[in-house]
C-alpha positions as CSV (number, residue, x, y, z in Angstrom):
1,M,37.7,-22.4,-1.6
2,D,35.1,-25.2,-0.8
3,N,37.7,-28.0,-1.1
4,L,39.4,-27.1,2.2
5,Y,36.2,-26.9,4.1
6,Q,34.8,-30.1,2.5
7,K,38.0,-31.9,3.6
8,N,37.7,-30.5,7.2
9,C,34.1,-31.5,7.4
10,A,34.7,-35.0,5.9
11,N,37.5,-35.8,8.4
12,K,35.6,-34.5,11.5
13,L,32.3,-36.1,10.5
14,K,34.0,-39.5,10.1
15,K,35.9,-39.1,13.4
16,I,32.7,-38.2,15.3
17,R,30.7,-41.1,13.8
18,K,33.4,-43.6,14.8
19,E,33.7,-42.1,18.3
20,Y,30.0,-42.7,18.8
21,N,30.3,-46.2,17.2
22,L,27.7,-45.4,14.5
23,T,27.4,-46.8,11.0
24,Q,26.8,-44.5,8.1
25,E,23.2,-45.8,7.9
26,E,22.6,-45.1,11.6
27,L,24.0,-41.6,11.3
28,A,21.9,-41.0,8.2
29,K,18.7,-41.8,10.2
30,I,19.8,-39.4,12.9
31,L,20.4,-36.6,10.4
32,N,17.3,-37.4,8.3
33,T,19.3,-38.0,5.2
34,S,20.6,-40.9,3.1
35,K,23.5,-43.3,3.6
36,Q,24.8,-42.2,0.2
37,S,24.9,-38.6,1.3
38,I,26.9,-39.5,4.5
39,S,29.3,-41.4,2.2
40,L,29.8,-38.3,0.0
41,Y,30.3,-36.1,3.1
42,E,33.0,-38.3,4.5
43,K,34.7,-38.6,1.1
44,G,34.8,-34.8,0.9
45,K,32.8,-34.8,-2.3
46,M,29.9,-32.8,-0.9
47,L,29.3,-30.3,1.9
48,P,26.4,-31.0,4.2
49,S,23.4,-28.7,3.9
50,I,22.6,-26.2,6.6
51,N,19.8,-28.4,7.9
52,V,22.2,-31.4,8.2
53,L,24.8,-29.2,10.0
54,I,22.1,-28.0,12.5
55,A,21.0,-31.6,13.1
56,L,24.7,-32.5,13.7
57,S,25.2,-29.6,16.1
58,K,22.1,-30.5,18.1
59,Y,22.6,-34.2,18.3
60,F,26.3,-34.2,19.2
61,N,26.2,-30.9,21.1
62,I,29.0,-29.1,19.3
63,S,29.1,-25.9,17.3
64,I,28.6,-25.9,13.5
65,D,31.8,-24.1,12.8
66,S,33.8,-26.9,14.4
67,F,32.7,-29.2,11.6
68,I,34.0,-26.8,8.9
69,F,37.0,-25.0,10.3
70,D,40.3,-26.5,11.5
71,K,42.1,-25.3,14.6
72,K,44.3,-22.9,12.6
73,E,41.4,-20.7,11.5
74,N,38.1,-19.4,12.8
75,Q,36.6,-17.7,9.8
76,I,36.5,-18.0,6.0
77,N,38.8,-15.8,4.0
78,F,36.2,-14.4,1.7
79,T,38.7,-12.2,-0.2
80,S,40.4,-15.3,-1.5
81,D,37.5,-15.8,-3.9
82,P,36.8,-12.8,-6.2
83,A,33.7,-14.4,-7.5
84,F,32.3,-14.7,-4.0
85,V,33.1,-11.0,-3.3
86,D,31.3,-10.0,-6.5
87,N,28.2,-12.0,-5.5
88,V,28.2,-10.4,-2.1
89,R,28.3,-7.0,-3.7
90,L,25.4,-7.8,-6.0
91,E,23.4,-9.1,-3.1
92,L,24.2,-6.0,-1.0
93,K,23.1,-3.7,-3.8
94,A,19.9,-5.6,-4.1
95,I,19.2,-5.3,-0.4
96,L,19.9,-1.6,-0.5
97,D,17.6,-1.1,-3.5
98,L,14.9,-3.1,-1.6
99,E,15.4,-0.9,1.4
100,K,14.9,2.2,-0.7
101,T,11.7,0.8,-2.2
102,L,10.3,-0.2,1.2
103,N,11.1,3.2,2.6
104,S,9.2,4.8,-0.3
105,Y,6.2,2.6,0.4
106,I,6.4,3.5,4.1
107,D,6.5,7.2,3.3
108,N,3.5,7.0,1.0
109,F,1.6,4.9,3.5
110,K,2.2,7.6,6.2
111,K,0.8,10.2,3.8
112,L,-2.2,8.1,3.0
113,T,-3.0,7.1,6.6
114,P,-5.0,10.3,7.5
115,I,-7.0,10.1,4.2
116,I,-7.8,6.4,4.8
117,K,-8.8,7.1,8.4
118,N,-11.1,10.0,7.3
119,R,-12.7,7.8,4.7
120,I,-13.3,5.0,7.2
121,D,-14.8,7.5,9.6
122,N,-17.1,8.7,6.8
123,L,-18.1,5.2,6.0
124,N,-18.9,4.4,9.6
125,H,-20.9,7.6,9.8
126,L,-22.9,6.6,6.7
127,I,-23.5,3.1,8.0
128,L,-24.8,4.3,11.4
129,N,-27.0,6.9,9.7
130,N,-28.4,4.4,7.2
131,E,-29.4,2.0,10.0
132,T,-31.4,4.7,11.8
133,H,-32.6,6.9,9.0
134,S,-36.0,6.4,7.3
135,N,-36.4,7.5,3.8
136,N,-40.1,8.1,4.2
137,T,-39.9,11.9,4.9
138,N,-41.3,14.8,3.0
139,D,-39.6,17.4,5.3
140,L,-37.7,20.2,3.7
141,I,-34.0,20.5,4.5
142,K,-32.2,23.8,4.7
143,V,-29.0,23.8,2.7
144,P,-26.5,26.6,2.9
145,L,-24.8,28.3,-0.1
146,L,-21.1,28.1,-0.4
147,R,-19.4,31.4,-1.0
148,R,-17.6,31.8,-4.3
149,N,-14.0,30.7,-4.3
150,S,-14.2,29.9,-0.6
151,L,-14.6,27.0,1.7
152,K,-16.9,29.1,3.9
153,K,-20.7,28.8,3.9
154,S,-22.8,31.9,3.7
155,D,-25.8,32.8,5.8
156,L,-28.1,32.2,2.9
157,F,-30.1,28.9,2.7
158,M,-32.3,27.1,0.2
159,E,-34.9,24.5,1.2
160,V,-34.7,21.2,-0.7
161,I,-36.9,18.1,-0.6
162,G,-35.9,15.9,2.3
163,D,-37.0,12.5,0.8
164,K,-34.3,12.9,-1.9
165,L,-31.5,13.4,0.6
166,N,-30.3,11.9,3.9
167,P,-30.8,14.4,6.6
168,A,-27.9,12.9,8.6
169,N,-25.5,14.0,5.8
170,N,-24.2,17.5,5.1
171,Y,-24.9,19.3,1.9
172,Y,-24.3,22.8,0.4
173,I,-25.1,24.7,-2.7
174,F,-22.3,25.7,-5.1
175,T,-22.4,28.3,-7.8
176,V,-20.7,27.2,-11.0
177,N,-18.2,30.0,-11.7
178,D,-17.4,29.5,-15.4
179,N,-18.3,27.6,-18.6
180,S,-15.9,24.7,-17.9
181,M,-18.9,22.3,-17.2
182,D,-21.4,23.8,-19.6
183,K,-22.4,20.3,-20.9
184,F,-23.9,19.7,-17.5
185,F,-24.4,23.2,-15.9
186,T,-24.4,26.7,-17.2
187,K,-22.3,29.5,-15.7
188,D,-23.7,30.8,-12.4
189,E,-26.1,27.8,-12.1
190,L,-26.6,26.5,-8.6
191,I,-25.7,22.8,-8.0
192,L,-26.4,20.6,-4.9
193,V,-23.3,19.0,-3.4
194,E,-22.9,16.3,-0.7
195,E,-20.0,16.9,1.6
196,T,-17.8,13.8,1.2
197,D,-14.4,12.8,0.0
198,I,-15.5,9.3,-1.0
199,I,-15.7,9.5,-4.7
200,N,-15.5,7.2,-7.8
201,T,-14.4,7.6,-11.3
202,D,-17.0,9.5,-13.5
203,D,-18.4,11.3,-10.4
204,L,-18.9,15.1,-10.7
205,I,-17.1,16.7,-7.8
206,V,-16.3,20.1,-6.3
207,V,-12.6,20.4,-5.6
208,K,-10.2,23.0,-4.2
209,V,-6.8,23.3,-5.9
210,G,-4.6,26.1,-4.5
211,N,-7.0,29.0,-4.1
212,D,-9.4,27.9,-6.8
213,V,-12.6,26.1,-6.1
214,F,-14.4,24.5,-9.1
215,C,-16.5,21.6,-10.4
216,R,-15.0,18.8,-12.5
217,K,-15.6,15.2,-13.7
218,V,-13.1,12.9,-12.1
219,F,-11.0,9.9,-13.1
220,I,-9.1,8.0,-10.4
221,D,-5.8,6.4,-11.3
222,G,-4.1,4.9,-8.2
223,T,-2.9,7.9,-6.1
224,S,-3.5,10.3,-9.0
225,I,-6.8,12.1,-9.7
226,I,-7.4,13.5,-13.2
227,L,-9.9,16.3,-13.4
228,F,-11.8,16.7,-16.7
229,P,-13.9,19.7,-17.8
230,A,-17.1,19.0,-19.7
231,S,-17.1,22.1,-21.9
232,S,-18.0,22.9,-25.4
233,S,-14.9,25.2,-25.4
234,L,-11.5,23.7,-26.0
235,S,-9.8,26.3,-23.8
236,F,-10.5,24.2,-20.7
237,K,-8.0,21.3,-20.3
238,S,-7.9,18.1,-18.2
239,E,-5.3,18.2,-15.4
240,S,-3.7,15.4,-13.2
241,Y,-3.0,15.9,-9.5
242,N,-1.6,13.8,-6.7
243,T,-4.2,13.2,-4.0
244,F,-2.2,15.3,-1.6
245,D,-2.3,18.3,-3.9
246,L,-6.1,19.0,-3.8
247,V,-9.0,19.0,-1.4
248,I,-12.2,17.2,-2.4
249,L,-15.1,19.2,-1.1
250,G,-17.9,17.0,-2.2
251,K,-19.8,15.0,-4.8
252,V,-22.3,16.8,-7.1
253,L,-25.8,15.4,-6.9
254,G,-27.2,17.6,-9.6
255,K,-28.9,20.9,-10.3
256,T,-30.4,22.5,-7.2
257,S,-33.6,23.2,-9.2
258,D,-34.2,19.4,-9.4
259,F,-34.4,19.2,-5.6
260,L,-36.7,22.1,-4.9
261,S,-40.2,21.7,-3.7
262,P,-42.7,22.2,-6.6
């Protein structure tokens, strides 16, 4: 297929060069190429690169296709070359696969955007509070108790030592509802939790999955969160969740008893 277009290009390039009374060396300088390349173009042994064709078009003010096509045709008959058609099909499939991948990334980004925004807001909140907060306080802070298996806080409060906490942050007290974390806390023990969804691997967190609210040790793996029990019983198993399938209610700071006034 290329022979026909190389011949057309060779004849027209030579004709234009002679019409402008240019030597091959002079034309090579105009097109930023070598005299040897011009010679190969005019002999029909090589097609000019796209950069050379663009330079030709700009300098002589004629269209690129006029260098390649003769007067009898205005487009390449792609179907005359089966190998070319196969290559086009492969490239088209690659483009479609890439489009699917990009769409998947876009969908995931849209889902993550609210989470990212919330975390940025929390970080800004922490930065502002840390700039204005002084740790030299012995005031007691009232912390509400979270109702069992609920996101609602009760009307009951406990007073904890203020110099161990940041009064600008929110806290609550959670009741451990089973023995799944008995290596850290016993059943019905009260633990102090900081309200945040900014967590790291190995943190102890309070999390809501479906209608259940419980405490677990966390491992973060990309967009997946693995929740580990810390129990002497083998009946409790680790479970993996997508970040969209659970609600992080806070990070466990420790036993509430460790934060009470003596």
